[in-house]
C-alpha positions in Angstrom: 108.4 69.6 95.4 109.2 72.8 94.8 107.0 73.4 91.7 107.9 75.8 88.3 106.9 78.7 89.4 110.4 78.0 91.7 112.0 77.3 88.2 114.7 79.6 86.9 113.5 80.0 83.9 112.6 84.2 82.0 109.7 84.6 79.5 112.3 85.5 77.3 112.7 81.5 77.2 111.3 79.3 73.5 111.3 77.0 76.2 107.4 76.0 76.2 106.7 74.3 79.8 108.7 73.4 82.7 106.5 71.1 85.0 107.1 68.7 87.9 105.2 65.0 86.8 103.1 65.2 89.3 101.5 68.4 88.8 100.6 67.3 84.9 96.9 65.6 85.4 96.6 61.9 84.0 100.3 61.1 85.3 101.0 58.9 87.9 103.2 60.4 91.1 106.6 59.9 90.3 109.7 59.2 92.8 113.0 62.1 92.9 114.9 59.4 90.9 112.5 58.8 88.4 113.1 62.2 86.3 109.8 64.2 87.9 110.6 67.1 86.2 110.2 67.8 82.2 110.9 70.2 79.7 109.0 70.7 77.0 110.5 72.0 73.8 109.6 72.1 69.9 106.9 68.9 71.2 109.7 66.8 72.6 109.0 66.1 75.7 113.3 65.7 78.0 112.9 63.9 81.4 114.9 65.5 84.1 115.8 64.4 88.0 116.1 68.7 89.6 114.6 71.5 88.9 118.1 72.6 88.4 118.7 70.6 85.5 115.5 71.7 83.8 116.4 74.5 84.0 119.6 73.9 82.5 118.7 72.0 79.5 115.9 74.5 79.3 118.8 77.7 78.9 121.4 74.8 76.4 118.2 74.3 73.7 116.7 78.2 73.8 121.1 79.0 73.2 121.1 76.3 70.5 121.1 77.4 67.0 118.1 77.1 66.3 116.8 79.6 68.1 114.4 82.4 65.8 115.9 85.4 67.0 119.6 83.8 65.3 118.1 82.8 61.6 119.4 85.1 59.4 117.9 87.0 57.2 116.9 87.0 53.0 118.3 90.0 51.1 114.8 90.5 50.2 113.3 89.8 52.9 115.3 92.1 55.0 115.1 95.5 52.7 111.3 94.3 52.1 110.7 94.8 55.4 112.1 97.5 56.7 111.2 99.2 52.9 107.3 98.3 54.9 107.6 100.2 58.0 106.6 103.5 58.9 110.0 106.3 59.2 108.8 106.5 62.8 109.0 102.7 63.4 112.2 102.4 60.5 113.9 104.9 63.6 113.2 103.3 66.6 114.9 99.9 65.1 117.9 101.8 63.6 118.4 103.4 67.1 118.3 100.1 69.3 121.0 99.3 65.8 123.2 101.7 67.3 122.7 101.9 70.7 125.9 99.6 72.3 124.7 96.1 72.8 121.9 96.4 70.4 119.8 97.1 73.2 117.9 99.8 74.1 116.1 101.4 77.2 112.3 101.9 76.9 113.4 105.6 78.4 115.9 106.2 75.5 113.5 105.1 72.4 110.8 107.6 74.0 113.5 110.0 73.9 115.6 109.4 70.5 111.2 109.7 69.2 109.9 112.2 71.3 107.1 110.1 72.0 104.9 111.1 75.1 104.8 107.9 77.0 105.0 104.5 76.9 101.5 103.5 75.3 103.1 106.3 72.3 105.8 103.9 71.8 103.8 100.4 71.8 101.4 102.2 69.0 105.1 101.8 67.2 106.8 98.7 68.4 102.5 97.5 67.2 103.0 99.0 63.8 106.3 96.8 63.8 104.4 93.6 64.5 102.4 94.6 62.7 104.2 94.2 59.4 106.1 91.2 60.5 102.8 89.4 60.6 101.5 90.6 57.1 104.5 88.9 55.9 104.8 85.7 58.1 107.7 86.8 60.0 107.5 85.9 63.4 108.5 89.4 65.7 111.2 87.5 67.4 113.6 87.5 64.5 112.8 91.3 64.9 113.3 91.9 68.5 112.3 91.5 71.9 111.4 92.8 74.7 112.3 92.7 78.9 110.7 93.9 81.5 112.5 93.8 85.1 111.1 95.4 88.2 113.0 97.5 90.4 111.7 99.4 93.1 108.1 98.6 91.9 108.7 100.0 89.0 109.0 98.7 85.3 111.9 98.2 83.8 111.9 97.8 79.7 114.5 97.2 77.4 114.1 96.1 73.6 116.6 94.2 71.8 117.4 93.4 68.1 117.6 90.2 67.5 120.8 88.4 65.8 119.5 87.9 63.0 118.5 90.8 62.3 120.9 93.2 63.1 123.3 90.7 60.8 121.3 91.3 58.1 121.1 95.2 58.8 124.8 95.1 58.2 125.0 93.0 55.2 122.3 95.0 52.8 124.1 98.3 55.0 120.9 99.8 56.6 119.5 102.1 57.2 120.1 105.0 55.2 119.9 108.2 56.3 116.9 108.7 53.9 114.6 106.7 55.1 114.4 108.2 58.6 113.8 111.3 57.8 110.0 112.9 58.7 108.2 112.6 55.2 106.9 115.5 54.1 102.8 117.0 54.9 101.5 116.9 51.4 99.0 119.3 52.1 
């Protein structure tokens, strides 16, 4: 029997778990014809006969309209959020917004923001997440990160959520003046 690590799901899926039933403690072992693979999604368990069926269900559920990344923002919520961000955080989001397919790599972001490394980039991204959490906004409504390994090195891509992109367009965001570095007051 295949394990959950054999299933073609990514860490960007909104599905909680895909496991063979035999691996779940407290359950009796089932035969293949008894649909031994389960997909748990928002507290509902869906049983599937094959790992391919489970992965297919997981992908379909992840693409449903109820996904957080597609949730449209209320105008006041969007403007309140972007106005709480620091200029560098706004520049990062604006850069991704203007990029092809609303995606950018870590290298592109570091160059655009003139950051020395991924640790500095992580600090900017962390600031965005902290503002979101302070406002009780799930960070996946703003952006998400995907990491691949190519020839042993991490390749990171950042993508804006479709709801965020639509709200930015609806609110004519960003205004160039909000992307400028503030002058020192010293």
